[in-house]
Structure formats: C-alpha cells, structure tokens
N, C-alpha and C positions, 0 to 999 in steps of 0.2 A: 861614469859620473866623476867630475873633477873635484879637486879639494875645495874649490870655491863654492860649489853647490852642495857638497856633502854637509851633513849636519856636524856640528862640533862633537856631539855625542858619538857619532859613527867614527870620526877620526880618532877620538880617544880610545875607542874599543879596538880599532884596527892597529893602532900604533901607540902602545902605552907610554912611550917616550914623549909623545906629543903633549902629555899632561904638563910636563915641565915648561913647555912653550906657553901653554894656556895660562899657567900660573904667573909666568913672567909678565904677560900682557894683561892680566886681570880678566881673561875671557872665561866665562862660566861654562864649564863642560858638564855640569851635573844638572842643576835645576833649569838653567837656561840653555842646556845643550841641545835642545830640539830644533834650534834655528840653524840655517846654513852659515858656514864660516864667513862668507862675504857680508851677510847681514850683521853677524856678531861684531865684525871689525868696524862696520859702518856705525853701529850703535855706540861704540867706544871711541870713535874718531881715530881708528888705527889705520896705518898704511897696510893695505891688504898684501901687497907684494913683499913687504918686509916680514909680515907674519908667515907668508908662504915660504919665504927663504929660510926662516927659522925652523919651520916644520920640516923642510927638506934636510936641513942640517941635523935635526933630531932623529931623522929616519934611521940613521946608521948607528945611533947611540945605543949602548947596552943599558938595559934597565936592571935594577936589583933583582936577583933571582928570587922567585917566589911562585906560589901556585898560580895556575891559569884558572881564575875563578869562573870562567865560562865552562870549564870542564869538571871542576870539583863538585861534590855533592852540595845540594842546597843547605843541608844541615851544617856542613863544614863552613860554608860561607857565612851563614847566620851566626855561628859561633865565633868566627873570626871578627865579624863586625861588632859583636857584643864585647868580646874580650879586648879588642884593639881600640875601636873608635868610641864605643859607648863608655868604656872605662876611661879613655882620655878625656872625654867631656866632663865626666863626674870628677875627675882629678884636677882638671885645669880650670874649671869655672870658679871655684873658691879662690884660687890664686889670682885670677883676673879681677874678681870682685875686690879683693884686697888692694891690688895695685890701682884700680880705678878710684877707690876711696882715698888713697894717699895722694894721687895726682890732683883730684878734685879739691881736696882739702888745701893743698899747697898752691895750686895754680888756677883753680876754678874761677876765681874772681876776675882774672885777666884773660883767661882762655875759655870763651863762652862755649866752645864745642865740647869741652871735657864733661860738664854735667849732662849734656845731651847724649854723649857717648855712653856715659854711665847708665842712663835711663834705658837706652836701646839694648845695652848688654844685659841688663836685668830682665827685660822683656824676652830677649833671645834665650837666656838661661831658663826661664820659667817654661817657655815653649818647648825647649829641647828635653828637659827633664821629664815633662809629662809625655812627650813623644816616645822617649826611650822606654818608659814603662809599658806603654801600649804595645810596642814591638816585642819586648821581651816576654810579656805575660800572655799576649794573645796571638799576634801575627806570626812571629818566628816559630813558636811551638807548633802552630797549625801547619805551617809550610813543611816543617820537618816530618810531622805525622803524615801529611799528604804524600810526601816523597816515599816514606816507608810503605804506605799502602800501595802506591803505584809500582813499587819494586817487589811486592809480595811479602813484605816483612812486617806487616802490621794491619790492624783493622781499618776500615774506612773511618776517617775522623769526622766527628760531629762539630757543628758550629752554629752560631746564631745569626750569621751575616750572609748566608747564601754563598755566592761566588767569592773566591779569594780576591777577585778584582775590586770588590767593594771596599774592604779595609785598605787595600793597596792604594786605591784612589784617594782615600782620606790621608794616608801617610804621605803620598806625593804632594798633596795640597799643603800639608804641614811643612814639607821640605821647601816648597816654594816660599812659604812665609818666613822660614828661617833664613833662606837665601836672601830674601828682600831685606830683612833686618840686618844681616851681615853686610849687605851692599850699602845700607844707610850708614853703618859704622865706618865702612871704608871711605865713603864720601865725606863724612864729618871729620875724619882724621886726616884728610888729604892723602889718601892711599898709604896710610900708616907712616907718614913722614913727620917725625917730631920737629919742632921748631929749632932753629939754630941756638945752641947753648943749652938745650934741654938737659935736665938732670938725669942720672942713671935710672931712676925709678920711672920717669916719663918714657925714656927710651925702651926700658924693659916692658912697659905696658903696651906700647905700640908693636914691639917685636912679638909679644905674646898674642896680640890680636891677629897679626898676620899669620902666625903659625896655626892659630885656632881656625882661621878661615881656610887655610890650605888643607888641614886635616878634615874639616867639615866637607870640603869639596870632594875629597877622596872617599869619604864615608858615604855621601849621598850618591856619588857616581856608582859605587858598588851596589847600592840598593836600587836606584832608579833605572840604571842601565843594564844590570846583570841579574840580581836576585829577583826583582819583581817581574820582569818580562819572562824569566825562566819559570817562575812559579805559575804564572797565568797560562803559559804554554803547556806546562805539566798537567794542570787541571783540565785544559781543553782536550788533551789527548785521552782523557778518561771518558769523554762524552761519546 
C-alpha cells in the first residue's frame, strides 16, 4: 500500500513524525484520519506531491522521546490522556474565553468573524467539558478494570452499556463534533492568521486557538487511533 492510498491515521501511527507535517498543512489525522491521504489533500486543495515530499523528509526526523502508547498499558494511556490533555483543556479554556471577550469587545464591531468565533468556542468548550467527565467517570475506569480482569489482576467489571464499543462509539461521535467545531473556528479565523496590525491580545488569541487545536488533535489521536481500538480488541479476546 502506497502513502497516497494509506489512511492519514495509519501514516500517523507508523511514523509519529508525520504528525508535524499534518499539522503544518492542516490535515486532520484524528477525527478525519480515516480517509486516504490523497483524498485528504484533495479536500484541502493541497498539492499531493508536496505533502508526500514533506512526509519523506519527516521520515528521518527524531521525535521527542516518550512511551510507545501502542505498547503501554491501557490504564497508563488513560492516565496520560487525563493528566496531560484533559488537564490542558480545563486550564486553557478559561484563558481563551477571556481573550475572546477582550478581542470581541475591542474589535467585534469591525471584525464580524470574532463574535462568531466566540460563539463556536463556547459551544466547543461546553461539549468538551461534558465529554471529559464521561470519559473520566465511566469509560476510562471501565477500560482499566477490563484490562485488570484480562490480566488476572481483578474481577470481571460490571457495566450498564454492554460492549465497550457502545460508549466508545458515542465518544468517537463527540470527537467528530468537536473536530467540526474546531474546523469552523479555523475557517472563521482564516487559519488563525490575525489581520495586519492586530494588537498583541488579538495575536495571542489566535495563537492560543492554534495551540488548542494542535493539542486536541494529539488528544483525539491517542483515543481514536490507539486507546479505543486496543480496548475493543481486548474485550473481543475475552469472548
């Protein structure tokens, strides 16, 4: 299978350095990562050969040292997601809300996109905070208990949802919604490019949105592409 027909998700899993390329070109490797690279490039009007060349260049790059989450325990991965990405969302959202209020107050009359971005950011925040709670209270603890049971270190966990694939399907749908809202914010902001002469607050707001999107991509990638498939496979092995 060539890189053009591979899904974006599979490329990201095989070569973690490719994530840098996908971020550079705005290619979604988490929620939208199930489509072939060629299609993803066509959807964004990107030059496929240019993206392939960038991926080839990234193939030899070193990525920051860290665990290979495809090999670590599911409990460790869930804890990492909670302590790193969930904590980031809870910490960063209030700051972005404050920056949004400031730029709308100062520039909202002349920059129509800013109030629209503020609304979408509020919708995204409400969706994410509810989502994090469901993962932390229900899904992640169940996955950890399932893993303990399968390794002989705990009793068979009880649940009210049947197969673990059911809550995972719900969480994946919510990821898609969050990704769509983030995409709308990117479009409204012109790919997070502030207008010429924008004040420092304006620039800080757009820079914060870009960083938030990048962290969200990494966060959802770990869940959609690693944690969730592994949890489903683990449950299937018990059948």
